[in-house]
Structures are given as C-alpha cells and as structure tokens.
TORVO-890328 format. One record per residue (C-alpha): residue number from 1; x, y, z. Coordinates in Angstrom, 2 decimals. Last residue first. Layout:
BEGIN
   nr     east    north       up
  NUM        X        Y        Z
...
//
This chain:
BEGIN
   nr     east    north       up
   78    26.92     3.20    29.52
   77    25.28     4.58    26.39
   76    21.52     4.00    26.22
   75    20.67     7.67    26.70
   74    22.96     8.43    23.77
   73    21.05     6.13    21.40
   72    17.74     7.70    22.34
   71    19.07    11.18    21.73
   70    20.48    10.16    18.37
   69    17.18     8.55    17.38
   68    15.29    11.76    18.19
   67    17.87    13.89    16.39
   66    17.61    11.68    13.30
   65    13.80    11.91    13.43
   64    13.88    15.70    13.65
   63    16.23    15.93    10.71
   62    19.90    16.80    11.07
   61    20.97    20.02     9.32
   60    21.91    21.80    12.55
   59    24.65    19.26    13.18
   58    25.45    19.04    16.90
   57    22.82    16.36    17.52
   56    24.08    14.33    14.56
   55    27.67    14.66    15.83
   54    26.64    13.31    19.24
   53    24.79    10.41    17.65
   52    27.71     9.53    15.41
   51    30.04     9.52    18.45
   50    27.57     7.35    20.39
   49    27.45     4.97    17.42
   48    31.26     4.66    17.44
   47    31.31     4.16    21.25
   46    28.74     1.37    21.23
   45    25.22     1.88    22.58
   44    24.38    -0.55    25.35
   43    22.26    -3.68    25.14
   42    19.44    -4.41    27.57
   41    17.47    -6.48    25.13
   40    14.03    -5.74    23.73
   39    14.34    -2.49    21.82
   38    18.12    -2.14    21.98
   37    18.77    -3.55    18.51
   36    16.09    -1.18    17.21
   35    17.93     1.87    18.57
   34    21.21     0.75    17.03
   33    19.62     0.11    13.67
   32    17.94     3.51    13.74
   31    21.25     5.20    14.56
   30    22.89     3.57    11.53
   29    19.91     4.45     9.34
   28    20.03     8.09    10.44
   27    23.79     8.24     9.83
   26    23.46     6.69     6.39
   25    20.89     9.34     5.51
   24    17.22     8.61     4.87
   23    15.98     8.89     1.28
   22    15.14     5.19     0.88
   21    12.90     5.38     3.96
   20    12.30     1.86     5.31
   19    15.08     2.17     7.91
   18    13.75     5.57     8.96
   17    10.24     4.22     9.46
   16    11.52     1.40    11.67
   15    13.56     3.84    13.73
   14    10.50     6.05    14.25
   13     8.51     3.02    15.43
   12    11.38     2.03    17.72
   11    11.30     5.52    19.21
   10     7.58     5.38    19.91
    9     7.85     1.89    21.40
    8    10.60     3.10    23.76
    7    14.16     1.83    23.40
    6    15.40     0.01    26.46
    5    17.36     1.66    29.26
    4    20.43     0.08    30.82
    3    20.46    -1.09    34.42
    2    23.40     0.26    36.36
    1    26.48    -1.78    37.16
//
C-alpha cells in the first residue's frame, strides 16, 4: 500500500477560508472539509468526494479556490 499525501498548509488555509465564507458553494465546502480532515492524518479521499472533485474541475464555473481544493482532494484518492 502506498503512503497517502497530507494536505499542504497552503491548501488547508484555503479550505479554512472557504468554510468561513457564507457565499461558498456546497461543493466547495464539502471539498474543504475533506481537505481539512486529511491535514494531519493519512486519510484517503472517499469515492463520493472524488466524484465531486472531478465534476468541479470539469465545470468551467468553479472558482479558483474550489479547483485548488478539488485537485488536492483528488491527489489524496487511493
């Protein structure tokens, strides 16, 4: 089994900002929660979150922070 990546400090900071933003989308907040849960432990991204992340990356309307969180979540998928 390969070692899973942890969320970087920069990405966890972005995730924290997204969670505090009342205007952030449900998808962004879901991805932010996933990224933060992987900040200190070697947890893997679940299949439903990976699907959300992939859809967020495909959607041209996704914000820069949502795309960043989606990318981080996908790199932590086993």
